[in-house]
N, C-alpha and C positions, 0 to 999 in steps of 0.2 A: 597882045600886049607883052612887052618884054618882061621876063621873070615870072610870068603867071603860069605855074606848072600844076600838075595834078594834085600835089600836096596842098597848095594854096586853095584849089577848088574844093577839096574835101573839107578843109578847115572852114571855109565860108559856108558850105552846106551845113556843117555841124552847128555853127553859130545860129544859122537861120532856124534849124530845128529846135534849138534851145529856146529861141524867142517864141516859137509856136506852141511849145509844150504847155505853158500856163493857160493858154486859151482852150486847150483840149481837155484839161482836167476838170471834171464836174465839180461845181461848188457844193460843199457840204453845208446843208442848212443847219444853223446853230439851234440847239434845243430852246424851246420856249421857257422864259423865266417867269417867276411868280408875278412880276410887274406887268408882264405881257399876256398872261393867261386869261384875264378877264377884261372886258371892255364895258364902260359905262354906257347905258342906253338912254335915249330920249323917250319920253312917255309914248309917243306914237309907235315905238319899236317894241313895246311890252307885249307879252302874250296875254291871252284872255284870263288866265289864272283859274280856269275851271278845274275843280278837283273831283276825282272819281271815287273818293273814299269819305267816310264820315270824319268830321273834324276832331272827334274824340281821340283818335289815334295820333293825329299830329300834335295834339296837346301833350300826350304821353311822351312822344319823341322830343318835344321841346323841353319838357321837364328834365329829360336825361341830359340834354345839352346844357341846361342851366346848372345841373349838378356838376358837370365838368367845369364850366366857367367859374363857378363859385370856389373851386379849389385853386384857382390861379390868382396871382396878383392882379388887382383891378386895372393896372396900367399895361398888362401884357398886350403886345401889338398883334393884330390880325390883318393880313393883307388881302384886299379886294382889288386885284390888278394894280392900277396906279395909286390907289388910296389905301390908307391905313386907319384902322379903328381899334379901340381898346377892348379888352375883355368886358369891362364895365358897360361899354356902349353896346356890345353884342348882346349882353344880358338884357339891357333895356329894350333892344330891338325885339327879342323873343317875347318879352312880356307885353310889349305894345301890340305885337301881332296876335297874341292870344286874346287880348281884349277886343281886337278887331273882328276875329272870326266868331267870337261869342255873340256878336250882334246879328248873326245870321243874314248877312247881306246877300243879295243876288250876286251872280258872277260879275255883272256890269258894275254894280255899286262897289263891290270889293275891289275891282280893278281901279275905279276912280279913287278909292281911299288909299290904295297902294301908290297911285300916281302922286297923291298929295303928300304922303308921309314917308315913303320909302324911295331909296335909290335902288335901281336894278342893274345888275351886271350880267353879261352873257359870256360863257366860255368861248374862246376863239376856235376851239375844236381842233381837229387834225388837219383841216384845210384852211384855217385862218378865217373861215366864214361861219363857224358854229357847228360844224358836223361832229357829232359825238357818237361813238359806238357804245350801245347799251348791251350789257350782258346781265345775268342774274345769278344769285347764289341763295342757298337755303340751309336749314339745319337738318342734316340727315340723322336717322336713327339706326344704330348698329346693335347687334347682339354681342354681349361680351361677358367676361368673367375676370375676377381679381386674381385668378390662378391659371397657368397654362395647362392645356389638355389637348387631346386629339380634336376635340370639338372647337377649341379656342386656341389655335396655334400662332396667331399673328399678333405681335406686340405693338402697343401704342407707347411710344417712348416719351419720357419727360426730357427736359434739358439735361444733357450730360454734365457731370461735375467739372470736366475740363473745358467746357464751352467758354469762349471769351469774345467780347466785342471791343474793338479799339477805335476810338474817335480820332481820326488823323488830324482833325482841325486843332486838337490840343497840342500837336507837335509843330505844325506849320500852318499859318493862316490861309495859305493858298489852297489847302485841302479842306477848308471849312465845309461841313456837311457830309464829308465822305467817311465811310466806316469800313473796317475789315472785320469779318467774323471768322473765327478759327478755333483751334484747340491749343491749349497751353501745355506743352510737353517738354520736359527737360530744359526749362527756362527759355524756350523758344515758342513762337506762335506758328503753327502749321495749318494747312487747310483742314476744315472739317471733313469727315467721311461723306462720300457721295451716297445717293440712294442705292446704287449697286453694292457699294461696300457695306452699307447697313443691312439691307434686306436680303441680298443674295449671298454675301460673304459673311454675314453675322458679326460684324466688327464691334457691335454694341451688346451682343448677346451675353447674358449672365454677368453684366457689370453693374447691376442694380439700377439701370435706367428705365426699366419697364414700369409703366404706369398701370397698365392692365392689358388684357388680351381680348381679341375679337375673332369672330368666326369666319369672316370673309375678307380676302385680300383686295378684291375689287372695291368693296365698301370702304375699306381702310384707305385705299388710294384716293377715293373721292372725298373722304374726310379731310385728307391733306389739302385737296383743292378748295374745299368749302371753308376750312379753317376752324370749324367748330362743329359739335354735334352732341347727341344724346346717346349714351351707351346703356342699353337695358340689360341688367344682370339677371341671372337665373332666378333669383328670389323676387323679381319684380321691381327692384330698386332701379331708379334712373339716375345716372351720373352725367353731369355736364362736363365735357372736355372742351378746352378752348385753346386756341393758338397761343403759344408762349414766345417762341422764337424759331429761327430756321438755321440751316447749316451754311448759309452764305453762298451756296452754289447757285448757278443761273437757273431760272425757271425756263423750261422748254416744253412747249405744248405738245401733248401726245395727239391731240386732235389734228394739229398741223402735220405731224408725222404721218398719220394715217391718210390724210389728204394727199400729201406728197408721194406716198407709196401707191396711191391709186386704190386704196382699200375702201375708203368712204369718200363720196363726193363732197365738195364744199357745200352744196345746196342742202344735202341731207344730214350734215354733221350736227350732232347733238350729244349730250351726255347719255341719253337713252340709247342712241345708235352705237356709241362706244361700248356700253354695257353689253348690248346684244352681240357685238363682235367678240368681246372677251369670253362670253359664255360659250360661243360656238368655236372658239379658237384658243383654248386654255394654254396650248403650247407656246403661244406668242406673248402671253401676259408679262412674263419676266422681262423679255427684251424691250417691249413697248414701255413698261413702267420705268425701266432704268434709263430710258431716253431722257426723262426729266430728272436731272441731278438734284434739283431742289428738294429738301426734306424738312418737314415741319415737326417740331417738338411741342408737346401739349402740356397743359396743366389742368387740374380739376378746379372748377369754380362752383359756387353755390347756386348761381342762376346763369343762364346763358341764352344765346351766345353773347360774348362781350366784344365790343368793337375796339379799334385801335386807340380810341381816347378813353378806354376803360369805363365805358358805360354799356348797359344792356342794349342790344339792338331792338328796334321796333319793327315788327312785320310790315312790309310795304312802305315804311316811312324812313328807314335808314339806308343810306347809300355809302358806297366806298368809292373814293376818288384818289387822285394823286395828292397827298397831303402836303407835299413840298410846293404845290402850286395853288391849292385852294384852301380857304380858311376852315380850320377844324370846328366842328360843332355848329357851323353856320346854317341858317335857314336858306333853303334852295327851292327851286321849282323845276320840274322836269316835264318834257313832252316826248313821248315815244309810242310804242305799240305793245299791247298785252294780248295774251292768247285767250280765246273763248273755247272752253273745254266742254265736250259732250258728256253724257252720262256714262259712256264707256271709257272715259278718261283720255280720249284722243282730242287733239286740237282741231276744232272745226274751222276757225278763222282767226285773224288778228284784227284788233281795232285800236285806233289811236286813243290815247288818254293823256291827261295832265294831272300833276299831283305835287303837293308841297312835301318836301323831304328834308332830312337833316343829315349833315355831313359827318357821320360817326365812324367811318372805317376806311381801310385801304386794303390793297392786295398786291401780291407779287407781280401779277400781270397788268395791274392798273397803273399805267405810267403815261404821263403826258396829259395835255388838256382835252384829248379826244377820246377818253375812256371813262366809263362809269359802270359800276356793278350795283344792282338794286337787290336789297335783301327781301326775299319773298316770304320768309317765315318757315314754317314746317308743315308737313302733310303732303298729300298727293298733288294738290294743285300747285303748291310751292315748288315741288320737285319738277313737275312738268314745265312750269313757267321758267324756272331757273335753268333747266336743262336745254331749253329750246330758244331762249331769248338771245337774239343776235341781230339787233335792229338799230337803225340810226335814230337819233333824237337830238334834243337841244337841252342845254343845262343853263339855268339862271341862278344867281344868288341875290338875296335881298338883304338890305340893311337900313335901319332907321336913319332918316336924314338928321344931320346935326343941326341943332338950333343955333342961331346967331349968338356968338360969345360963349358957346359951350363946346 
C-alpha cells in the first residue's frame, strides 16, 4: 500500500495495544456497603436457632443493648441491609424477644415463633454467600503497678494531650465518614507516633501519658490486641483498663508476618503459639511487635470490659463486627465452632454451636461483612478459645416485624 511505512505500522500497533489494555486490567471489586451487607431471608432459609447457653446471659446482654438504645433519640435510624428501623423499634424487638425466651419453648417452637414475629437477615459474608470468619477475644489479666520499677518497666499509655481526630466530612461531603487521627503540633496536624517510636524510641516517655506500668511486654502487646483487661496491683487491687482510642496507624498482623516468614505455619497459628515463640526468641520481640504500627491508648473504667457502644460486654454473648455495616446493639444469631478442652487445658476437638448474641463492639481487624469477633470473657477457657478460634461461620440479625400502619 502506497505511503504505509514503518512509522505508520508502529502507530497502529500502539493504538491496538491501547484498546487491549482495559480488557487486561483486573476489575477491582467495590467494597460492600451497609445496604448490601445483609439480605432478608425467607422462613425456609432460617437456621434452627438452637442456643448452647442459658438464656439468662442473653437477657443480660439485651439489657445492655437497651441501655444503649435508651440514650438515643427514639427516631435514630438503624440499617439492616436494604431496610431501616428506628432505635425505638429495636428496643421493642429486644423486649419482645425477651418475652419469647421466657416461655421456654423448644427449639422447634422458638423457630416457629421467630418465623411469625421476626424478620431475619443474613450477612453476605466475604464471598457473597454468607461465609464469615469467626475469631475470638477475651479479657486478659496482667500484673501491674501505679509506679515504674525494675519489676514493672512497661507503661500502659493514656490518650496523649496532643491527640486529635478530624472528621473530614465536616469539610467536604464527599469525605463523609472518613477521619484522620494525628497530633496537633504548632498549629498543624501531623501523624501520631508509631509503635516503634513509642515503645522502642520512647517518644511518649515521661510526658505524663503513663496510666500505669506492667511486668510483661508480651502481655502488654496482647492487651493492645484484646482492647481491654484487668491489671492486678501489688496490694491485690484489680483495675479495669479499656480501649480509649488509637494512633491512627494501620493494623498489621504479627501472626501473618510469622506465617510469611515461615516461622509458624498457618495451620498451627494461634495466640498461644505466638507466645511460645516469643518466650523462646526474646531477641525478635521488638522487631515483630514493631511490625504492627497500630497502638492503643487506654483509660480506667469502673467495670469492664466496655464495648464500642459504651456498655459492658457479656461473656459469650457480645460480638464485635464492622459497625459501619451492621446495626449497633442489635440482636443476632451465630453459628460456628467452639473448642472442647480437656482437664489439662488442651483442645480435644471442635464442635458446632449456635447462639444468640448482641452487636456490642468492633475492632481494628474486624472489617467487612465477612468478619466477626466473639467475646469469650475471662479465665483459662476464654483465653484458649479466643487464642485458637479461627473458624468459618454464619451471622444472622433479627428484628421484630413492623405492624401494619406502625
